[in-house]
C-alpha positions as CSV (number, residue, x, y, z in Angstrom):
1,M,21.1,3.8,19.8
2,I,19.2,2.2,17.3
3,E,17.8,-0.3,20.0
4,S,16.7,2.6,22.1
5,I,14.7,4.4,19.5
6,D,13.2,0.8,18.5
7,G,12.0,0.4,21.9
8,V,10.1,3.8,21.8
9,V,8.7,3.1,18.4
10,N,7.7,-0.5,19.2
11,A,5.7,0.7,22.5
12,I,3.7,3.7,20.8
13,S,3.1,1.0,17.8
14,G,1.7,-1.6,20.6
15,V,-0.7,0.8,22.1
16,L,-2.0,1.9,18.3
17,Y,-2.6,-1.8,17.4
18,K,-4.3,-2.7,20.4
19,P,-7.9,-4.3,19.4
20,Y,-9.8,-1.1,20.2
21,I,-7.9,1.2,18.1
22,V,-6.4,0.6,14.5
23,P,-8.4,-3.0,14.0
24,L,-11.3,-1.7,15.5
25,F,-11.3,1.6,13.0
26,L,-10.7,-0.6,10.0
27,V,-13.0,-3.3,10.8
28,V,-15.9,-0.9,11.8
29,A,-15.2,1.5,8.9
30,G,-15.2,-1.5,6.5
31,I,-18.5,-3.1,7.6
32,Y,-20.2,0.3,7.7
33,F,-19.4,1.3,4.1
34,T,-19.8,-2.1,2.8
35,I,-23.6,-2.2,4.2
36,R,-24.3,1.6,3.3
37,L,-22.8,1.1,-0.4
38,G,-24.7,-2.0,-0.8
39,L,-21.8,-4.4,-1.1
40,P,-20.1,-2.8,-4.0
41,Q,-16.9,-5.3,-3.7
42,F,-19.0,-7.7,-5.3
43,K,-21.7,-6.2,-7.1
44,L,-19.5,-3.6,-8.7
45,F,-16.2,-5.7,-9.5
46,G,-17.1,-6.1,-13.1
47,E,-17.8,-2.3,-13.7
48,S,-14.9,-1.6,-11.8
49,I,-12.5,-3.3,-14.6
50,R,-14.5,-1.7,-17.1
51,V,-13.8,1.9,-15.9
52,V,-10.2,1.1,-16.0
53,S,-9.8,1.4,-19.5
54,E,-11.9,4.9,-19.9
55,K,-9.5,7.9,-21.3
56,P,-9.3,11.3,-19.6
57,K,-11.7,13.8,-20.9
58,E,-8.8,16.4,-21.4
59,E,-5.5,15.7,-23.5
60,N,-3.0,16.3,-20.8
61,G,-5.2,14.6,-18.2
62,I,-4.0,11.7,-16.2
63,S,-6.2,8.7,-17.0
64,S,-8.0,6.5,-14.6
65,F,-5.4,3.9,-15.3
66,G,-2.6,6.1,-14.9
67,A,-3.8,7.0,-11.3
68,L,-4.6,3.2,-10.7
69,M,-0.8,2.5,-11.7
70,V,0.4,5.3,-9.4
71,S,-1.4,3.8,-6.4
72,T,-0.8,0.2,-7.3
73,A,3.0,1.2,-7.4
74,S,2.8,2.0,-3.8
75,R,0.6,-0.9,-2.8
76,V,2.1,-3.3,-4.6
77,G,5.8,-3.7,-3.5
78,T,7.8,-5.5,-0.8
79,G,5.0,-5.9,1.3
80,N,3.5,-8.7,-1.1
81,I,6.5,-10.8,-0.8
82,I,8.2,-9.8,2.7
83,G,5.1,-8.7,4.5
84,V,3.2,-11.8,3.7
85,S,6.2,-14.1,4.7
86,T,6.4,-12.0,8.1
87,A,2.7,-12.4,8.5
88,I,2.6,-16.4,7.8
89,C,5.8,-16.9,9.9
90,T,5.0,-15.1,12.9
91,G,0.9,-15.3,12.9
92,G,0.6,-18.5,11.2
93,F,-1.4,-19.5,8.4
94,G,-4.5,-18.2,9.6
95,A,-3.1,-14.5,9.1
96,I,-3.8,-14.9,5.4
97,F,-7.3,-15.2,6.1
98,W,-7.2,-11.9,8.1
99,M,-5.4,-10.3,5.3
100,W,-8.3,-11.3,3.1
101,I,-10.9,-10.0,5.3
102,T,-9.0,-6.7,5.7
103,A,-8.8,-6.1,1.9
104,I,-12.5,-7.4,1.1
105,L,-13.8,-5.0,3.7
106,G,-11.2,-2.2,3.0
107,G,-12.2,-2.2,-0.6
108,S,-15.4,-0.2,0.5
109,S,-13.3,2.3,2.5
110,A,-11.1,2.6,-0.7
111,F,-13.9,3.5,-2.5
112,V,-15.2,6.1,0.0
113,E,-11.7,7.9,0.6
114,S,-11.0,8.1,-3.3
115,T,-14.5,9.3,-4.5
116,L,-14.0,12.0,-1.8
117,A,-10.7,13.0,-3.1
118,Q,-12.5,13.2,-6.3
119,I,-15.3,15.4,-5.4
120,Y,-13.0,17.6,-3.4
121,K,-10.1,17.7,-5.8
122,K,-8.4,21.0,-7.2
123,K,-7.3,22.3,-10.5
124,N,-3.9,23.3,-11.6
125,P,-3.5,26.1,-14.1
126,D,-2.2,23.5,-16.8
127,G,-5.7,21.9,-16.5
128,T,-4.4,18.7,-14.4
129,Y,-5.9,17.9,-10.9
130,F,-4.5,17.1,-7.3
131,G,-6.0,16.6,-4.0
132,G,-6.2,13.9,-1.2
133,P,-7.5,13.7,2.4
134,S,-5.8,17.0,3.3
135,Y,-7.8,18.8,0.8
136,Y,-11.4,17.1,1.7
137,M,-10.4,17.4,5.6
138,Q,-9.8,21.3,4.7
139,S,-13.0,21.6,2.0
140,A,-15.5,19.5,3.9
141,L,-14.5,19.2,7.2
142,K,-13.4,22.7,7.4
143,Q,-10.6,22.0,9.6
144,R,-7.2,22.8,7.8
145,W,-5.1,22.1,10.9
146,L,-6.1,18.4,10.9
147,G,-5.1,18.1,7.0
148,V,-1.9,19.8,7.9
149,I,-1.0,17.2,10.4
150,F,-2.5,14.5,8.2
151,A,-0.3,15.6,5.3
152,I,2.9,15.7,7.6
153,I,2.3,12.3,9.0
154,L,1.8,11.0,5.4
155,I,5.2,12.4,4.5
156,L,6.8,10.7,7.4
157,T,5.0,7.5,6.8
158,Y,5.9,7.3,3.1
159,A,9.4,9.3,2.7
160,V,10.8,7.7,5.6
161,G,9.0,4.7,7.1
162,Y,7.6,2.9,3.9
163,N,11.0,3.8,1.8
164,M,13.2,3.0,4.5
165,L,11.5,-0.5,4.9
166,A,11.1,-1.3,1.3
167,A,15.1,-0.5,0.8
168,F,15.7,-2.7,3.9
169,N,13.7,-5.6,2.7
170,T,15.3,-5.4,-0.6
171,Q,18.7,-5.8,0.7
172,S,17.5,-8.6,3.0
173,T,16.9,-10.9,-0.2
174,F,20.7,-11.0,-0.9
175,A,21.3,-12.2,2.9
176,G,20.9,-15.8,1.7
177,F,23.6,-15.6,-0.7
178,D,27.3,-16.1,0.1
179,V,28.2,-12.9,-1.5
180,Y,26.1,-10.9,1.2
181,N,29.0,-11.2,3.7
182,S,31.6,-11.2,1.4
183,L,32.4,-7.5,1.7
184,G,32.3,-7.7,5.7
185,K,30.2,-5.6,8.4
186,F,30.3,-2.3,9.7
187,N,28.7,-0.6,12.9
188,F,25.8,1.7,12.3
189,L,24.4,3.6,15.3
190,G,24.8,0.4,17.4
191,N,23.4,-1.9,14.4
192,E,25.9,-4.4,12.8
193,A,25.1,-4.0,9.1
194,S,26.4,-5.7,5.9
195,V,28.5,-3.7,3.6
196,F,26.6,-5.5,0.8
197,A,23.4,-4.2,2.0
198,L,25.1,-0.8,2.1
199,V,25.9,-1.2,-1.6
200,V,22.3,-2.3,-2.3
201,G,20.9,0.7,-0.7
202,A,23.2,2.9,-2.6
203,V,22.2,1.5,-5.9
204,L,18.5,1.8,-5.0
205,A,19.2,5.2,-3.8
206,V,21.0,6.4,-7.3
207,L,18.0,4.9,-9.4
208,F,15.3,6.5,-7.1
209,G,17.1,9.7,-7.2
210,A,17.7,9.6,-10.9
211,C,14.0,9.3,-11.2
212,V,12.4,11.9,-8.9
213,L,14.7,14.5,-9.8
214,G,13.2,13.9,-13.4
215,G,9.8,15.2,-12.2
216,A,6.4,14.0,-11.3
217,K,5.4,12.9,-15.1
218,R,8.5,10.6,-15.3
219,L,7.2,8.8,-12.2
220,T,3.9,8.0,-14.0
221,K,5.4,6.9,-17.0
222,V,7.9,4.5,-15.3
223,T,5.1,3.1,-12.9
224,G,3.0,2.8,-15.5
225,F,5.4,0.6,-17.5
226,L,6.8,-1.5,-14.8
227,V,4.0,-2.3,-12.6
228,P,1.9,-4.3,-14.9
229,I,5.0,-6.4,-16.2
230,M,6.2,-7.0,-12.6
231,G,3.0,-8.1,-11.3
232,I,2.0,-10.8,-14.2
233,L,5.4,-12.2,-14.1
234,Y,5.2,-12.6,-10.8
235,V,1.9,-14.3,-10.5
236,L,2.6,-16.4,-13.6
237,V,5.6,-17.6,-11.6
238,S,3.5,-18.2,-8.6
239,L,0.9,-20.1,-10.3
240,V,3.8,-22.5,-11.8
241,V,4.8,-23.4,-8.1
242,I,1.2,-24.1,-7.0
243,A,0.7,-26.2,-10.1
244,L,3.6,-28.2,-9.3
245,N,2.3,-28.6,-5.8
246,I,-1.4,-28.8,-6.6
247,T,-2.2,-31.9,-4.5
248,S,-0.9,-29.4,-1.4
249,V,-3.7,-26.7,-2.2
250,P,-6.6,-28.4,-0.4
251,V,-4.5,-28.9,2.8
252,V,-3.2,-25.5,2.6
253,F,-6.7,-24.0,2.5
254,K,-7.7,-26.4,5.4
255,N,-4.8,-25.0,7.5
256,I,-5.6,-21.1,6.4
257,F,-9.3,-21.6,8.1
258,V,-8.5,-23.8,11.0
259,S,-5.7,-21.4,12.2
260,A,-7.8,-18.3,11.3
261,F,-10.6,-19.5,13.8
262,D,-8.3,-20.9,16.7
263,F,-9.9,-18.6,19.1
264,K,-8.2,-19.7,22.2
265,A,-4.7,-18.9,20.7
266,I,-6.2,-15.6,19.4
267,F,-7.4,-14.0,22.6
268,G,-4.7,-15.7,24.6
269,G,-2.3,-13.2,23.1
270,F,-4.0,-10.9,20.6
271,T,-1.2,-8.9,19.9
272,G,0.6,-11.8,18.5
273,S,-2.2,-13.5,17.0
274,C,-2.7,-14.4,13.4
275,V,-5.6,-11.5,13.5
276,M,-3.2,-9.2,14.3
277,W,-0.7,-9.9,12.0
278,G,-3.2,-10.3,9.2
279,I,-4.6,-6.9,9.7
280,K,-1.0,-5.4,10.1
281,R,0.4,-6.8,7.0
282,G,-3.0,-6.5,5.1
283,L,-3.1,-2.6,6.1
284,Y,0.7,-2.5,5.2
285,S,0.2,-4.3,1.6
286,N,-3.0,-2.8,0.5
287,E,-3.1,0.7,2.5
288,A,-6.8,0.7,2.3
289,G,-8.4,3.4,4.7
290,M,-5.2,5.0,5.3
291,G,-5.6,7.8,3.2
292,S,-2.9,7.5,0.8
293,A,-4.3,6.2,-2.4
294,P,-6.7,9.1,-2.4
295,N,-3.7,11.5,-3.4
296,A,-3.5,9.0,-6.6
297,A,-6.9,9.1,-7.1
298,A,-7.7,13.0,-7.1
299,T,-5.2,13.4,-10.2
300,A,-7.6,11.3,-12.7
301,D,-9.4,13.4,-15.1
302,I,-12.8,11.8,-15.1
303,S,-16.5,12.4,-15.7
304,H,-17.6,10.9,-12.3
305,P,-15.8,10.8,-9.0
306,A,-17.4,7.2,-8.2
307,K,-15.3,5.9,-11.5
308,Q,-12.1,6.6,-9.4
309,G,-13.7,5.1,-6.2
310,L,-14.4,1.9,-8.2
311,V,-10.8,2.0,-9.6
312,Q,-8.9,2.3,-6.4
313,M,-11.2,-0.6,-4.8
314,L,-10.0,-2.7,-7.7
315,S,-6.3,-1.6,-6.8
316,V,-6.8,-3.3,-3.3
317,F,-8.2,-6.3,-4.8
318,I,-5.2,-6.8,-7.0
319,D,-2.6,-6.1,-4.2
320,T,-4.3,-8.5,-1.6
321,L,-6.5,-10.9,-2.9
322,L,-4.3,-11.8,-6.2
323,I,-0.7,-11.1,-5.5
324,C,-0.4,-11.3,-1.6
325,T,-2.6,-14.5,-2.3
326,A,-0.1,-15.8,-4.8
327,T,2.8,-15.3,-2.8
328,A,1.1,-17.2,0.1
329,L,-0.1,-20.3,-1.8
330,M,3.1,-20.8,-3.6
331,C,5.3,-20.7,-0.1
332,M,2.6,-22.8,1.7
333,C,2.1,-25.4,-0.8
334,A,5.8,-25.7,-1.4
335,N,7.0,-25.5,1.9
336,P,4.1,-26.0,4.6
337,A,6.5,-27.3,7.2
338,G,8.9,-24.1,7.0
339,L,7.2,-22.0,9.1
340,D,9.9,-20.5,11.5
341,E,9.6,-17.3,13.1
342,S,13.5,-16.5,12.3
343,K,12.6,-17.1,8.6
344,A,10.1,-14.2,8.7
345,G,10.9,-12.2,5.7
346,A,12.7,-12.9,2.5
347,A,14.2,-16.1,3.9
348,Y,10.8,-18.2,4.1
349,V,10.0,-17.1,0.6
350,Q,13.2,-18.0,-0.9
351,E,13.5,-21.2,1.0
352,S,10.2,-22.3,-0.5
353,L,10.8,-21.2,-4.1
354,G,14.1,-22.7,-3.8
355,M,12.5,-26.2,-2.9
356,A,10.2,-25.8,-5.9
357,L,12.2,-24.3,-8.6
358,G,15.8,-25.0,-7.5
359,G,18.5,-22.4,-7.7
360,F,16.1,-20.4,-10.0
361,G,13.7,-19.6,-7.0
362,P,15.8,-17.7,-4.9
363,V,17.4,-15.6,-7.7
364,F,14.0,-14.7,-9.2
365,I,12.8,-13.4,-5.7
366,C,15.8,-11.0,-5.8
367,V,15.0,-10.0,-9.2
368,A,11.3,-9.2,-8.3
369,M,12.2,-7.8,-5.1
370,C,14.3,-5.2,-6.6
371,L,11.4,-4.7,-9.2
372,F,8.8,-4.2,-6.6
373,A,11.1,-2.3,-4.3
374,F,11.7,0.4,-7.3
375,T,8.0,1.1,-8.3
376,T,7.4,1.2,-4.3
377,L,10.0,3.6,-3.6
378,I,8.9,5.9,-6.3
379,G,5.2,5.2,-5.9
380,N,5.3,6.1,-2.1
381,Y,7.2,9.2,-2.9
382,Y,4.7,10.8,-5.6
383,Y,2.4,11.3,-2.6
384,C,4.8,13.4,-0.7
385,E,5.3,16.4,-3.0
386,G,1.3,17.1,-3.0
387,C,1.2,17.1,0.9
388,L,4.2,19.6,0.9
389,K,2.0,21.8,-1.7
390,F,-0.8,21.4,0.9
391,I,1.2,22.4,3.9
392,M,3.1,25.4,2.3
393,K,-0.5,26.7,0.5
394,R,1.4,26.9,-2.9
395,D,4.1,25.1,-5.0
396,P,7.2,24.9,-3.3
397,S,10.0,26.2,-4.8
398,K,12.6,24.1,-7.0
399,A,15.4,24.8,-4.5
400,F,13.3,23.3,-1.9
401,V,12.0,20.5,-3.8
402,T,15.2,19.6,-4.9
403,V,16.5,19.6,-1.4
404,F,13.6,17.4,-0.3
405,R,14.3,14.8,-3.2
406,L,17.8,14.5,-2.1
407,V,16.8,13.8,1.7
408,A,14.1,11.4,0.4
409,T,17.2,9.8,-1.5
410,V,19.3,9.5,1.2
411,L,16.5,8.0,3.5
412,V,16.7,5.1,1.0
413,L,20.4,4.5,1.5
414,V,19.8,4.7,5.4
415,G,16.8,2.3,5.3
416,A,19.1,-0.5,3.8
417,I,21.2,-0.4,7.1
418,L,18.8,-0.2,9.4
419,S,17.8,-3.2,11.6
420,A,14.6,-5.0,11.2
421,G,12.8,-4.1,14.3
422,L,13.2,-0.6,13.6
423,A,12.2,-0.7,9.9
424,W,9.1,-2.6,10.6
425,D,8.4,-0.8,13.8
426,T,8.5,2.6,12.1
427,A,6.4,1.8,9.4
428,D,3.6,0.0,11.4
429,M,3.4,3.3,13.8
430,L,3.1,5.9,11.1
431,Q,0.6,3.9,9.2
432,G,-1.4,3.5,12.3
433,F,-1.3,7.2,12.8
434,M,-2.7,7.8,9.4
435,V,-5.6,5.2,9.9
436,V,-6.4,6.9,13.3
437,I,-6.8,10.2,11.6
438,N,-8.4,9.2,8.3
439,V,-11.1,6.6,9.2
440,P,-13.0,9.1,11.3
441,V,-12.8,11.6,8.7
442,I,-14.3,9.5,5.9
443,I,-16.9,8.2,8.2
444,I,-18.1,11.6,8.9
445,L,-17.6,12.8,5.4
446,G,-18.9,9.6,3.9
447,K,-22.3,10.8,2.7
448,P,-21.5,12.5,-0.4
449,A,-19.3,9.4,-1.6
450,I,-22.5,7.2,-1.0
451,A,-24.6,9.8,-2.7
452,A,-22.2,10.0,-5.5
453,L,-22.4,5.9,-5.9
454,K,-26.0,6.3,-6.3
455,D,-26.0,8.8,-8.7
456,Y,-23.8,6.9,-10.7
457,N,-25.7,3.9,-10.5
458,K,-28.9,5.8,-11.7
459,Q,-27.3,6.9,-14.5
460,R,-26.0,3.9,-15.4
461,K,-29.3,1.9,-15.4
462,E,-30.5,5.0,-17.8
463,G,-27.7,3.8,-20.1
464,K,-25.7,6.9,-19.8
465,N,-22.1,7.5,-19.3
466,P,-22.3,9.0,-16.0
467,E,-21.6,12.8,-15.7
468,F,-21.1,14.3,-12.4
469,R,-22.5,17.4,-11.0
470,A,-22.0,18.6,-7.2
471,K,-25.3,20.0,-7.0
472,D,-26.9,16.9,-8.0
473,I,-26.0,15.3,-4.7
474,G,-26.4,18.7,-2.7
475,V,-22.5,19.6,-2.3
476,S,-20.2,22.3,-3.3
477,A,-17.0,21.3,-5.0
478,E,-15.1,23.7,-7.3
479,C,-14.2,21.4,-9.9
480,W,-17.5,19.5,-10.3
481,D,-20.2,22.9,-9.9
């Protein structure tokens, strides 16, 4: 049964990732906004770091840093380890270059979608904010029906696709240890699954359920604590591995660029090329242009929408240019000859770290994956309840939310015992649908975001801490009028 479902999902995903659909949408939007915004990825990088530290205007408001941690919790996750390994083993060294391009161009798209979410955000009775793509589709585009469709797809992407994949990737890191098969196997819908995988999934599900049943504020506190520690520790270990193999670095970069521009191989089979794998796994990792991070961006209590656009642009860079690159370099420096499609996923990363750090390497990856997965799961879920509120035009009842959270918890357990193909193909398909809806919308609605950045830069040149008024850029927005 699982094979039949995967066949359908894979076919749909194959259509979405043809060169003229998802890849074209992302590249065109990235180039367009990079030019229209005046290269913000480079000119305003320092400014994006500065605004992260700003405190919220109201005492109970969510800071820019808080919103950054929620979106980073979703972005920084299993994709930074397993996704990178899959891209390298399946697409070759050149996939990393195209992941970089996806992030650099995607930074401008991330700025626009998050700035739009800030401009068109809504206010709760308690003074906190909410919003996202569904809200700017309704308020600015005047197409509530499209917002509802997007909200449904986002819920499916994160509660189903991404969270099941995070659970699967986490349990897969234990496959290299003898204990993985010690408990035997069982049949799940035609797929042979490990009992140990079921145990890992159950532990993840219990921890996830305990967290989400505690409410959204607890999510922000948990992710705010774990994300920085997790990311810093992981990068430090990566730097140690790279330092131990420093003489391999020039060769690795040479291999990346040579493979990235092997046009004969690329155009000979685009679907399986380094370009496609770089785009797929880059998108899965940094989510730029998908319309996910704007849901977190809208919650920030700040003085100017462009500030959160800059913060979310920074999040894309942290995810791909820092953490994904750390994974890629430590693997390719320690184990450049280990590329094998059968090792795509945890196996290649663990083998590489084992060669560099001995028995500590594979164990460290297991621990890192568990932390990455946990923050990913709760970061992903954070987006879903806001979409439920949009669909229902009100706060869902306590009973409904409880049932939804319990279903989301069960899906985590199910994800751990899925087949690798169905887990990845489902996530790829659903994220592709999000891109196909959100990217054309932000291109159509991009003018206010571009005007907001001009207004922000003007005030900064005047020595002011930018304060936004909607009328200054010719729009009407209830939280800024």
